[in-house]
C-alpha positions in Angstrom: 19.9 68.4 -60.5 23.7 68.2 -60.3 25.7 70.4 -57.8 29.1 71.5 -58.8 31.5 73.1 -56.3 34.2 75.4 -57.6 37.6 74.9 -56.0 37.4 78.5 -54.6 34.2 77.5 -52.9 35.7 74.3 -51.3 38.8 76.4 -50.4 36.5 79.0 -48.6 34.4 76.4 -46.8 37.6 74.5 -45.5 38.8 78.0 -44.0 35.7 79.2 -42.3 35.5 78.9 -38.4 34.2 75.5 -37.4 30.9 76.7 -36.1 30.1 78.7 -39.3 31.2 75.7 -41.4 28.5 73.7 -39.6 26.0 76.3 -40.3 27.1 76.5 -44.0 26.8 72.8 -44.4 23.3 73.1 -43.0 22.2 75.6 -45.3 23.7 73.9 -48.0 21.4 70.8 -47.3 18.3 73.0 -46.9 19.3 74.7 -50.2 19.3 71.4 -52.0 16.0 70.3 -50.4 14.3 73.7 -51.2 16.2 76.5 -53.1 13.4 79.0 -51.9 13.3 78.3 -48.3 12.8 81.6 -46.4 15.5 81.3 -44.2 18.0 81.2 -47.1 17.0 84.7 -48.3 18.1 83.9 -52.0 18.2 86.8 -54.3 20.1 87.8 -57.5 23.3 90.0 -56.6 23.0 93.5 -58.0 25.3 94.3 -60.8 25.8 90.7 -62.1 24.1 88.7 -65.0 23.5 85.5 -63.2 25.2 85.2 -59.8 22.9 84.8 -56.8 23.3 84.8 -52.9 22.1 82.9 -50.2 22.4 83.3 -46.4 24.3 81.0 -44.2 23.7 83.2 -41.2 23.6 87.1 -40.4 27.1 87.7 -41.6 27.8 84.9 -44.0 27.0 84.2 -47.4 27.3 81.7 -50.2 27.1 82.6 -53.9 26.0 80.4 -56.9 24.7 80.5 -60.5 22.6 78.1 -62.5 24.2 75.9 -65.2 22.1 74.1 -67.8 21.0 71.2 -65.4 23.4 72.4 -62.4 23.8 74.7 -59.8 27.6 76.0 -59.4 28.6 76.9 -56.0 31.2 79.7 -56.4 32.3 81.3 -53.2 31.4 81.3 -49.4 32.2 83.7 -46.8 31.4 86.9 -45.0 28.7 89.0 -46.4 31.3 91.1 -48.2 32.0 88.1 -50.7 28.7 89.5 -52.5 30.5 92.7 -53.1 33.6 90.8 -54.6 31.3 88.6 -56.8 29.5 91.8 -58.2 32.7 93.1 -59.2 34.0 90.1 -61.0 31.0 89.2 -63.0 
């Protein structure tokens, strides 16, 4: 499986606080090892056709969607990023 990072995702990741960025990278590694790991709490975002969210920590999430043979990471940030994704899909 290929992992694709949108420019917006990379920009978001770079602008996270250092401690959160460290947690995010750990969550992304975990996701790549096991997309269904319970600590990620992965679920489809209500109001979207194909966008999912996974947990970095209590306040931060990352969003993604599945391509044909890939996972496309869309955004990462505070929990309200999920609401923004729902309004854009």
